[in-house]
N, C-alpha and C positions, 0 to 999 in steps of 0.2 A: 221300814220294809215289812217288818213283821206283820203289822196290821194289814197291809195290802194282801200279803200272801195268805194270811189266815181267812180274810174275807173271801178272797178268790177260791181257796180250797173248799171253804163251806159251800159256796154257790156251785162249784163243780159237782160236789158230792150230792147236793140236792138235785141238780139236773139229771144226773145218771141214776138216781134212786128209782127202783129198789136194788139196782145192780151195785156190786162193790168191788170192782176190779182195783188192783193196786195202782196207785197213782205214781209214776216215776217223774220226778222233777227234772226237766231238761234244763241244765244250767250252762250249756256251751256258750251262750252269749251273756252270761251273767257272772259276776265275781263271787268271792268267798261269802260276802256279806248275804248274798241270796241263798246260798246253801245253809248258812247259819239260820237265817230267818225261816226257811222252809223246815229245817230240823226242829226248830222251836215250836212251829205250828203243827208238828206231828208227822211230818213226812220223813221217811227213813230210807227212801230209794232215790238215787240220783243218776241221771243219764248224761253222758258226755260223748262227743264225736270227734274231737281233735285230741289225739293221744297225748303228745308231749305237753301241750297247754294244760290239759286236764290233770295229768300226773303232778305237774308243778302245783296246781291249785289245790288238789286233794292232799298233797304232802304238807302243806301249810295249815290245814284245818286243826281245830282243837282235837285232842286225842279222844275225847268222849264221842265226838261225831264220827271220826274215822272207825272207832271200834264198833259202833252201834248202827252203822249205815251200810247199805249195799250199794255198790257202785257198778253201773251198767254201761258198757261201751255199745253205743247205738249207731255209730257212723260206719262208713265203708272202711274196712281194715286192710291195709297194704301188708304184704308178707314181711317187709323189713321192719314193720312196727309190732309184729306178733309178740315177741318176747316181752317188750315192755308192757303191752296191754295185759298179757296173761299174768304178769307179775302183780299188776295193781288193780285189776278189775275183777269183780265176783262173777259177772255174767256178760257174755258177748252175744248181742242180739243179731248181728249182721253177718253171719256165716253164709257165704253166697256160692261156695264151690267146694268140691271134695278136696282140691289142692290146699285151700285155706284151712279146712278142718283137720287135715293131716299136719299142717304146719302148727296149729294151735295145740293139737294132741301132743306132738313132739316137744313143744316148748313146756307144756304143762307137766309132762313127765320129768323134764329136767328140774323143774321147781318142786317136784314131789307132790303135785296136786292133780286133781281132776277138775278141768275147767267146765263149768256150766255154759252151755251154748244154746242159741235159738237159730234155726235155719230160715234164711230170708226168702220168702216166696214172692216173685214178681209175677203175679197172675194177671196184671194189666198189660204185660209185655211191652213195658216202657223201655225204649232203647237207652235212655239217659240214666236209667236206674240199674243197680246190680240186683242179683237174686236168681234163684232157680226158676225155671218154668215148672209147671206141675209134673210133667213127664220126667224131666231131668231130676227133680227132687226124689220122686218115687224110685227112680233107678239108682240114685246115689245113696239113698238112705241106709240100705243094709251095710254098705261099706263104712259110712260114717259111724253108724251105731256100733260097729265092731272096734272102733278106735279106743284104746285103753285111756288116753288122756283126756277124753271129753265125755260129758254127759248131755245128751240132747234133751232139753226140757220142753221143746215146743217149737212153734213157728213164729216168724215176725213178718209184718207186712206194712207197706206204705202205699196208701191210696193216692191215685193222681191228683195233683193240685187242680182245683177248679172243676172237678168232675161233678155231675149232679148227684144229689143225695141217693136216688135210686140205684145209680151205677156203683156208688161207694158201698151201699148196702150189699149189692150183689157180689161185689168183690170180697167184702169182709165175710159174708156167709160161705163163700167159696174157700176161704182160708180155713174156717172151722171144719168144713166138709172135708177138705185135704187132710187136716190133722186127724180126723176120724178114719179116713181111708188108711193112713200110715198106721194108726193104732190097731185096726182090725187086721191088716195085711201082715204086719210084722210083730203082732202080739206084744206091744210095748205100751207104756203110759207116757203121754205127752201132755202134762197138765197146764202148760202155759201157751197163751196166744197174746203176743205183743202187737197191738194194732190200735190206730187212733192217736191223733195229735190234736193240737189246739183247735184246728178247723173242723174235725170230725169225730171227736172223742164220744160224743153222745150216741152217734150211730154205732161206733165200735162197741161201746158197752152193751147196747141192745142186742148186738150180733154175736156176743160171746167172748169179747176181750177179757183177758185176766190181768193185763198190764196196759195202761195207757201212758203215752209219752207226751207230757204237757210241759211246755215252757212258757211261751208268751202269755197265755190265758191264766197262768199261775202268778207270773211276776209283774204283769203290767196293769 
């Protein structure tokens, strides 16, 4: 598997050049061997979306990989899983409400940590997806930023599956524009934009993504 991952990683990096966003290997459909192969190929960031299954997988990794990797929770987070996710993950990408941000903050304070989070923007207004609309995000942001147990690093977005490239590009540019609005309005720094997956990572890189969440194109 190492050779496959290394070849795919090199191809992805060449496709998105000269842009150099961080590539998060999405390993939710793959086993520990995929994480090990990606780590050996130079990947140090891993994304999972099913909490309990991911925690079990991560716990059994070699100590070196656990200590030198960053683990990202990228799926919808239910409040009853918050404590476990806060305990085991370095960054939560999918914070989609003030209520969830509050729960994460409270759990983080119990663990004596500040949890890095990204706020999920659903700017395509897809009813089947979670996330803030732009107005709700701007309205909730000052309350979230005040929470002692979280640090807002930026925004996360998922483009609609099957949308034409020009629509995906418009949505991704809007995510960056929204981030800029928040930075200016609230005098804060939001360095991260997590957007782009296997089907649209090249567009995301061009539009200003700092994190790409790639699974299938990396491991298959």
